[in-house]
N, C-alpha and C positions, 0 to 999 in steps of 0.2 A: 504493500500500500504506500509506503514511504517513497518508493521510486517513482510511482505514478503521480504523487503529489509534487515531487520535484519536477517531473516532466511538465505538469500543468503550469507550475509557477514559471519555469523557463519559457514555455510556449507563450504564456500571457505577456511576458516582457518582450519577446521577439515580435509578436503581433502588434502590441501597442506601440512600441518604438518604430516598427516597420511602417505602420500606417502613417505615423507622424512624419517619418522620413520621406515617404512617398508624397505626402501633401506638400511638404516644404520644397521638394524637388520640382513639383508641378508649379508652385508659386515662383520659384527661381526661373524656370524656363519661360513661363508666361511673361514675367517681367522683362525678359530679354527678347521677347517677340519671336520665338521659334515656331515653326509649323507644327501642326498636331501630330503628323507622322514622326517627325524628328523628335518632338517632345516625348512621344510614346516609346520610340526606339532607344534613344540615348539616355535621356534624363530619367524617365520613369522606369525603364527596364533596368538600368544600372542601380537606381535607388531601391527598387523593390526586390532586386536580386542580392542585395547586401546580406540579408539573412542566410541565403544559400552559401554565399562566400564564407561567412563566419562559421556556419555549421560544418561545411565541407572541410575547411582548414582545421577546425577543431577536431573533426573526426579522425584525422590522421595524426595531428600534433598531440592531442590529449588522449583520445581513445585508442590510437594506434590501429585504426580500422579503415583501410582503403575501400573495402566493400561498402561500409556505411556512407562514406563520402560519395562514391559513385552512385549508390542507390538514391541518395538525396538529390544529386544533380540531375540524373536521368529521370528519376521519379517526378521531380519538380517540372521537368519539361512536359511529361505526359499530363500531369495535373493541370498545368497551365492551359493546355488545349481543352481539357475537360471543363475548364471554366466556361468555355463557350456553351457547353451543354447546360451547365448550372444556370448561367444567365438566361438561356433560352427557356428553361423550366420556370424560372422566376417571372419571366415575361409571359407566362401562360402558353408556352410552346412556340411562341414566335421566334424565328431564327434571328440571331444577332447578325448573321452574315447577309441577311436579305438586303439587296440593293447595293451591296459593297462589292466592287469589282476586284478581280484577281490581280489586275495590272499593278495596283499600288503596292501589293504585298508579294509580288513574284520574287523579288530579290531576297526579301527576308525569309520566305519559305524555302527558296533554293539553297541559301547558305545554311539554314537550319537543317535541311535534309542532308546536305553535303557533309556538314560537321558531324552529324550523327553517324553517317556512313563511315567517316574516318575513325570514329570511336570504335565501331564494330569491327572494322578492318584491322585496326591496331590490336584489339583484344584477340582476334583470331590469329594474327601473325605471332603474337607473343605465345599463344597456346601451342602454335606449331613449332616453337623453339627459336624464333628470331627475336632477340631482345635488344635490338639496336637502340642506343641512347647517346645523347650529348651530355656528358657528365651525369648528373642525377635526373635529368629530364628526358623522357622518352620522345621518340620521333613523332609519335601520334600527338602528343601535347604541343610540340612545336608547330605542327601543321594546324592544329586547332587555333593557336594564337595567331598564326598568319592569316587564317580565314577570318577571324574576328576583326583584325586590323584592316584587312582589305574590304570587308563588308561595311565597316564603319566609314571608311574613306569614300567608298562609292555612294553610299546613301547620303553622306554629308554633301557631296558634290551635287547630287540629284536634287536634294531639298534646299540647297543654298539659294537657288534662283527664286523659289517660292517664298522663302523667308525674307529675301530682300524686297520683294514686291509687297509683302505684308507689312513690313516695318518702314517702308519708304516715307510715309507721312505720320508715323507713330513712334516717337522717341522712346527709348527704353526707360524703365523705371528703376531708380536706385533702391537698394535694400540696405537697411541699417545693420550695425554691428550685432545687435541683439538677434537678428535673424540667423546670422552665420554661427553665433554661439549655440543657438538652439539646434541648428543643423548638425554641428559637431557633436553635441551631447547625444542626439538621437543615434548617430553613427556609433559612438562609444557603447551605448546601451545595447544596440543590436549586436555588435561584435561580442561583447561580454556574455550576453544571454545566449547567443548562438553557440559559443564554445561550451557553455554549461549544458545546453540542450544536447549537443553532440555527445558529451561524456555520459549523460543520463541515458541517451538512446543506446549507446554501446552496452551499458549495463542491462537495459531491457532486452536487447538481443541475446545476451548471455543467459539471463534468467529464464526467458520464455522459450528459447531454442527456436525462435521463428526465423533466424537468419539475419545477419547485419544488412544485407542488400534489401530485403523486404522491409525491415524496420525503417531503413533510410528512405526507400521508395514510397512508403505509406506515411508513417508518422512524421518523420522529418520533412518530407516533401510537402505534405499538406499544410503543416504549420508554417513553413517558410514561404509557401506560396499564397498564404492568406492576404498579404499586402497586395499582390497582383490581383487577387479577386476583388478586394475593396476598391482599388484604383480603377479597374476595368468597369466595375459596376457604377462607379461615380461618373466615368466617361460616358457610359451608355445613358445614364440619367440625364446628362446635359446634352444629349443628342450627338455624341462624337464617337461613332463606332471605329473610325480610323485611329483615334487615340487609343482606344481599348485594345484593338487588335495589334497596333504597333507595340504596345506594352507587352502583350502576350507573346508575340513572335520574337520581339526584340529580347525579352527576358530569356527565351530559350537559347538564342545565340550567345548571350552573355554567360549563361550557366555553363555552356560547353567550353567557352573560353576560360572559365574558372579552373578547369582541369589542369591547365598549365601551372597556375599558382599552387594548386594542391600538390602537384609533382615537386615543386620547389620546397614545399613544407615537409614532404615525406622523404625520409632518408633511406628507404628500403628499395630503391630502384624505381623504374617506371611504374606509376600507379596502375596503368591499364594492364600491366603484366600480372597484377594481383586480382583481376576481375574474375568473378565466378559466373556460373550459369545464369544466376539471377540478374546480373548486370547485362548479360547478352539479351535476356528477355526484356529488360527495361529499355535497352537501346532499340530493339525491334519494335516494341510498343510505341515508343516516341516517334519512330520513323513512320509507322502505319498511321498514327494519329495526325502527323504532319501532312501525309498524303491525303487523308480524309478531309482535312481542313482545306487543302488546296482544291480538291475536287468540288467541295461544297461551295467555295468562293467562285469557282468557274461556273457552276450551274446556277448559282444565285444571281450572277451578274447578267443573266439572260432570262427571257420569259420562257419557262418550260411548259406552261399550260397546266401544271399540276394543281390540284385543289385539295382542300381539307388537310388531313394529317400528312399526306404525301409531300406537301410543300415544306415541311419541317423535318424531313428525313435526317438531316445532318445532326440535329440535336440528339435523336435516338441512336444514330450510328456511332457518334463520338462516345456517348455514355456506354453503349454496349461494348465497344472495343476497349475502353478504359477499364471497365469492371472485369471483363474477361481477362485482360492482360495482367491486372493486379493479382488475380488468382493464379495465373501461370507463374508470375514472379515468386509468389509465395511457395509454390510447389518446387521451383528450381533452387531457391535459396535456403530452404528450410534445413537447419542443421549446420549451415556454413557460418 
C-alpha cells in the first residue's frame, strides 16, 4: 500500500507541475507570436514532454532500468495518439480529426514513423549481435537525435513564413521576471517528481512481477502524458485542432529524441541493446497507431459520404488498437 501511495503522490506532483509548465509555455509562445502548429510542435511538445524526460532519465540513473525508460517513452507515444480517441469520446464520438487535412501534419507523422522504425531496427540489430556504438551512445540514439534536429529545422523553416505574416503588425509582448521564475520552478518540480516517480515505478515492477516495460508503458506513460491530454483538450476547447495535434505528434518526436539523452545517462552501453520483447511490442504499437492517425487524417480531409457511426471510425480504431496493444505488451514483458 505504501508504494502505491508514493506513486500517487509523485504522479500528482508530475501532473500538477506539468500542467502549469504547459500553460506557461503556451503563454510564452503566444507572447512571441508563433503559429499554432509551431506552438504545438516546439513549445508545447517540449514542455509537456519534460515529465517523460525526467522519468526516463530517472529510470536509468536511479532505478537502473532501461526497460522502464523505454516503456515510458514508447508507451507515452502510443498514449498520446490514444488521446485523440479520448477527446473524441468526450466530444460525444465526434472525431477530433474531422476537417483537418493531412498536409499540415505529413512531416510530423513521417518523422515520427521514421524514428520509431529506427528504434525497432536498432533493437533488432542489437539482438542479432551488432552492438555498434560511439562511446557510450548507440548508433540508433545518434540517428534519433539527427532526425529530431532535422525535423525541427525543416518545420521551423516551413512555419517561419506564416509566423512572420502573423506578427507583421502585432508586436511581441514582454514577460516579467516573475514569469520566468515560475517557469523555472515548474521545471524543477517536474524533474524532481519525475525521478521519484521512476524509482517508485521500478519498485512496483519488482513487487508485482508485471515487467518494467509494461509498468513504464502503462503507469509511467499515462501519468507523464496527462499534460499532453490537458493541453490538447484546452486547444480543442478554443477551436484549435492544429495546436492539439501539433502537440500530440510533436511530443512523440521529442520523446524519441529523449532516447539519446537516456543513453548518455546510462553507463551500461547502448540502451536499445537492453530492450526486451515488451519494448518491441511498444514500438510496433506506436508505429501502427501513427499509421492509423495518418490514414484517418487523409480520409477526414475529404468527403467520404459516410454517415452515422461510420464517420467516426478513427476514434474506435485508435482505442481498439491501443487497448489490444497494451495487453500484448503486458504479455511480452511480464517477468522481465
